KEMARDREN-607652 format. One record per atom (N, C-alpha, C, O, CB): z, x, y; atom name. Coordinates in steps of 0.2 Angstrom, whole numbers, plus 5000, padded with zeros to 4 digits. Atoms other than C-alpha are relative to their C-alpha. Last residue first. Glycine has a CB too. Layout:
<sites>
((Z X Y) CA)
...
</sites>
This chain:
<sites>
((4995 4997 5005) N)
((5038 4945 4974) CA)
((4999 4997 4993) C)
((5003 4999 4988) O)
((5007 5000 5003) CB)
((5000 5005 5005) N)
((5022 4943 4985) CA)
((5005 5003 4994) C)
((5004 5008 4991) O)
((4993 4997 4997) CB)
((4997 4999 5007) N)
((5023 4952 5001) CA)
((5000 4995 4996) C)
((5002 4989 4999) O)
((5007 5003 5000) CB)
((4999 5006 5004) N)
((5011 4952 5016) CA)
((5003 5002 4993) C)
((5001 5006 4990) O)
((4993 4995 4998) CB)
((4997 5001 5007) N)
((5011 4966 5028) CA)
((5001 4993 4998) C)
((5004 4989 5001) O)
((5006 5004 4999) CB)
((5005 5001 5005) N)
((5000 4967 5044) CA)
((5002 4999 4993) C)
((4998 4998 4988) O)
((4995 5005 5001) CB)
((5003 5007 4999) N)
((5012 4965 5058) CA)
((4995 4999 4996) C)
((4991 4994 4997) O)
((4997 5000 5007) CB)
((4995 5005 4999) N)
((5024 4979 5053) CA)
((4997 4993 5001) C)
((4999 4988 4998) O)
((5005 5001 5007) CB)
((5004 5006 4999) N)
((5011 4990 5045) CA)
((5004 4994 5002) C)
((5004 4989 4998) O)
((4996 4999 4993) CB)
((5007 4998 4998) N)
((5018 5008 5045) CA)
((4996 4994 5002) C)
((4992 4995 5007) O)
((4997 5003 4995) CB)
((4999 4994 4994) N)
((5038 5005 5045) CA)
((4993 5001 5003) C)
((4992 5001 5009) O)
((5002 5007 4997) CB)
((4998 5003 4993) N)
((5034 4989 5035) CA)
((5001 5005 5006) C)
((5000 5003 5012) O)
((5007 4995 4999) CB)
((5006 5003 4997) N)
((5026 4999 5021) CA)
((5001 4996 5007) C)
((4997 4996 5011) O)
((4996 4996 4994) CB)
((5005 4994 4998) N)
((5041 5009 5018) CA)
((4994 4997 5003) C)
((4993 4999 5009) O)
((4998 5005 4993) CB)
((4996 4997 4995) N)
((5053 4994 5017) CA)
((4996 5006 5003) C)
((4995 5007 5009) O)
((5008 5003 4998) CB)
((5001 5005 4995) N)
((5041 4984 5006) CA)
((5003 5004 5007) C)
((5000 5004 5012) O)
((5004 4993 4999) CB)
((5007 4999 4998) N)
((5040 4998 4994) CA)
((4999 4997 5006) C)
((4996 5000 5011) O)
((4995 4998 4994) CB)
((5001 4994 4998) N)
((5059 4998 4992) CA)
((4993 5002 5003) C)
((4992 5005 5008) O)
((5002 5005 4995) CB)
((4997 4999 4994) N)
((5060 4980 4991) CA)
((4999 5006 5003) C)
((4997 5007 5009) O)
((5007 4998 5001) CB)
((5006 5002 4995) N)
((5047 4980 4977) CA)
((5003 5000 5007) C)
((4999 5001 5012) O)
((4998 4993 4998) CB)
((5002 5006 5000) N)
((5060 4991 4967) CA)
((4995 4997 5005) C)
((4993 5001 5010) O)
((5006 4997 5001) CB)
((5002 5003 4994) N)
((5061 5009 4964) CA)
((4998 4993 4999) C)
((4994 4991 4995) O)
((4995 5004 5003) CB)
((5000 5008 5001) N)
((5071 5014 4949) CA)
((4998 4997 5006) C)
((5001 4992 5008) O)
((5006 4998 4998) CB)
((4999 5002 5007) N)
((5077 5032 4955) CA)
((4999 4992 4999) C)
((5003 4988 5002) O)
((5007 5002 4997) CB)
((4997 5007 5001) N)
((5071 5036 4972) CA)
((5000 4998 4994) C)
((4994 4996 4991) O)
((4996 4995 5004) CB)
((4992 5001 4998) N)
((5069 5054 4976) CA)
((5003 4994 5000) C)
((5008 4993 5003) O)
((5001 5004 5006) CB)
((4997 4994 4999) N)
((5049 5052 4977) CA)
((5008 5000 5001) C)
((5010 4996 5006) O)
((4997 5005 5005) CB)
((4999 4997 4993) N)
((5045 5034 4975) CA)
((5003 5006 4999) C)
((5009 5006 4996) O)
((5004 4994 5004) CB)
((4996 4995 4999) N)
((5039 5026 4958) CA)
((5000 5003 5007) C)
((4995 5002 5011) O)
((4999 5006 4996) CB)
((4994 5001 5005) N)
((5025 5017 4951) CA)
((5004 5005 5002) C)
((5003 5011 5000) O)
((4998 5000 4992) CB)
((4995 4996 4998) N)
((5010 5013 4963) CA)
((5006 4999 4994) C)
((5007 4994 4992) O)
((5002 5000 5007) CB)
((4993 5002 5004) N)
((4994 5004 4959) CA)
((5005 5006 5001) C)
((5003 5012 5001) O)
((4998 4999 4992) CB)
((4996 4994 5003) N)
((4981 5005 4973) CA)
((5005 4997 4995) C)
((5009 4993 4997) O)
((5003 5004 5005) CB)
((4994 5002 5004) N)
((4967 4993 4979) CA)
((5003 5007 4997) C)
((4999 5011 4995) O)
((4998 4995 4994) CB)
((4998 4994 5004) N)
((4955 4994 4993) CA)
((5006 4999 4997) C)
((5011 4996 4999) O)
((5001 5006 5004) CB)
((4993 5001 5001) N)
((4946 4978 5000) CA)
((5002 5007 4995) C)
((4998 5008 4990) O)
((5002 4993 4996) CB)
((4999 4998 5007) N)
((4930 4982 5009) CA)
((5008 4998 4999) C)
((5012 4999 5004) O)
((4999 5007 4998) CB)
((5005 4998 5004) N)
((4921 4980 5026) CA)
((5002 4999 4992) C)
((4997 4998 4988) O)
((4998 5007 5002) CB)
((5006 5004 4999) N)
((4932 4970 5038) CA)
((4995 5001 4995) C)
((4991 4997 4993) O)
((4997 5000 5006) CB)
((5003 4999 4994) N)
((4947 4979 5030) CA)
((4995 4995 5001) C)
((4994 4990 4997) O)
((4997 5008 5000) CB)
((5005 5003 4999) N)
((4960 4974 5017) CA)
((4997 5001 5007) C)
((5001 5001 5012) O)
((5001 4993 5000) CB)
((5002 4999 4993) N)
((4972 4985 5010) CA)
((4993 4997 5002) C)
((4988 5000 4999) O)
((5001 5008 5002) CB)
((5006 5001 4998) N)
((4979 4980 4993) CA)
((4999 5000 5008) C)
((5003 4997 5012) O)
((4998 4993 4998) CB)
((5000 5001 4993) N)
((4995 4987 4986) CA)
((4992 5000 5001) C)
((4988 5003 4998) O)
((5003 5006 5003) CB)
((5007 5000 4999) N)
((5000 4984 4968) CA)
((4999 4999 5008) C)
((5002 4995 5011) O)
((4996 4995 4996) CB)
((5003 5005 4995) N)
((5017 4988 4963) CA)
((4993 5001 5001) C)
((4990 5006 4999) O)
((5004 5001 5007) CB)
((5001 4997 4993) N)
((5028 4997 4950) CA)
((4997 4994 5005) C)
((4999 4988 5005) O)
((4995 5006 4999) CB)
((4994 4996 4997) N)
((5036 4992 4934) CA)
((4999 5003 5006) C)
((5004 5007 5008) O)
((5002 5005 4995) CB)
((4997 4997 5006) N)
((5024 4978 4929) CA)
((5007 5004 5003) C)
((5011 5001 5006) O)
((4995 5005 4997) CB)
((5005 4999 5005) N)
((5015 4974 4946) CA)
((5003 5004 4994) C)
((5004 5010 4995) O)
((4994 5005 5003) CB)
((4997 4998 5005) N)
((5025 4966 4961) CA)
((4995 5002 4994) C)
((4992 4997 4992) O)
((5006 4996 4998) CB)
((4998 5005 5005) N)
((5013 4963 4975) CA)
((5004 5004 4994) C)
((5002 5010 4992) O)
((4994 4997 4997) CB)
((4995 4996 5005) N)
((5011 4971 4992) CA)
((5002 4995 4995) C)
((5005 4990 4996) O)
((5006 5004 5004) CB)
((4997 5005 5005) N)
((4996 4965 5003) CA)
((5004 5004 4995) C)
((5002 5010 4992) O)
((4993 4995 4995) CB)
((4998 4996 5006) N)
((4990 4974 5018) CA)
((5005 4996 4996) C)
((5009 4992 4998) O)
((5005 5007 5003) CB)
((4994 5003 5004) N)
((4980 4964 5031) CA)
((5001 5005 4994) C)
((4997 5009 4992) O)
((4999 4993 4997) CB)
((4997 5007 4998) N)
((4967 4968 5044) CA)
((5006 4998 4996) C)
((5010 4994 4999) O)
((4995 4995 4999) CB)
((4996 5003 5005) N)
((4965 4987 5043) CA)
((5002 4992 5003) C)
((5006 4991 5008) O)
((5007 5004 4999) CB)
((5005 5003 5005) N)
((4951 4994 5054) CA)
((5004 4996 4995) C)
((5000 4991 4992) O)
((4996 5005 4997) CB)
((5003 5006 4996) N)
((4963 4997 5069) CA)
((4994 4997 4995) C)
((4992 4991 4996) O)
((4997 5003 5006) CB)
((4995 5005 5000) N)
((4974 5008 5057) CA)
((4996 4994 5003) C)
((4998 4988 5001) O)
((5006 5002 5005) CB)
((4996 5001 4994) N)
((4960 5019 5053) CA)
((5003 4994 5001) C)
((5001 4989 4998) O)
((4996 5001 5006) CB)
((5002 5007 4997) N)
((4954 5021 5035) CA)
((5005 5001 5007) C)
((5011 5003 5006) O)
((5003 4994 4995) CB)
((4995 5002 4994) N)
((4953 5039 5028) CA)
((4998 4993 5002) C)
((4992 4991 5002) O)
((4999 5004 5007) CB)
((5003 5003 4995) N)
((4945 5045 5011) CA)
((5006 4998 5005) C)
((5012 4998 5003) O)
((4996 4994 4998) CB)
((4996 5001 4995) N)
((4948 5057 4997) CA)
((4996 4995 5005) C)
((4990 4995 5006) O)
((5002 5006 5003) CB)
((4997 5006 5001) N)
((4938 5053 4981) CA)
((5005 4998 5006) C)
((5008 4993 5006) O)
((5004 4999 4994) CB)
((5004 5005 4998) N)
((4925 5066 4986) CA)
((5004 4993 4999) C)
((5002 4988 5002) O)
((4993 5000 4994) CB)
((5001 5004 5006) N)
((4938 5080 4984) CA)
((4996 4993 5004) C)
((4998 4991 5009) O)
((5008 4998 4997) CB)
((4999 4998 5006) N)
((4938 5094 4996) CA)
((4999 4996 4993) C)
((4996 4999 4988) O)
((5007 5002 4999) CB)
((5006 4999 5003) N)
((4932 5085 5011) CA)
((5000 5004 4993) C)
((4995 5003 4990) O)
((4997 5003 5005) CB)
((5003 5007 5003) N)
((4950 5078 5014) CA)
((4993 5001 4997) C)
((4991 4997 4993) O)
((4999 4996 5006) CB)
</sites>
């Protein structure tokens, strides 16, 4: 983690909400904590051809079952 200043860690207890939204050919993921809103854009899933929003939702639901909000 320390090798790159852009690396960071957020504990699950700090996360209040995770938002998933369709964005072009990929998705936008917003992770909201008490301190900050973190934003990522993703496009594609390894070994998954033509990933859809439902594919991202399935993965995120495993990790954040009670914090995930999806906008399709």
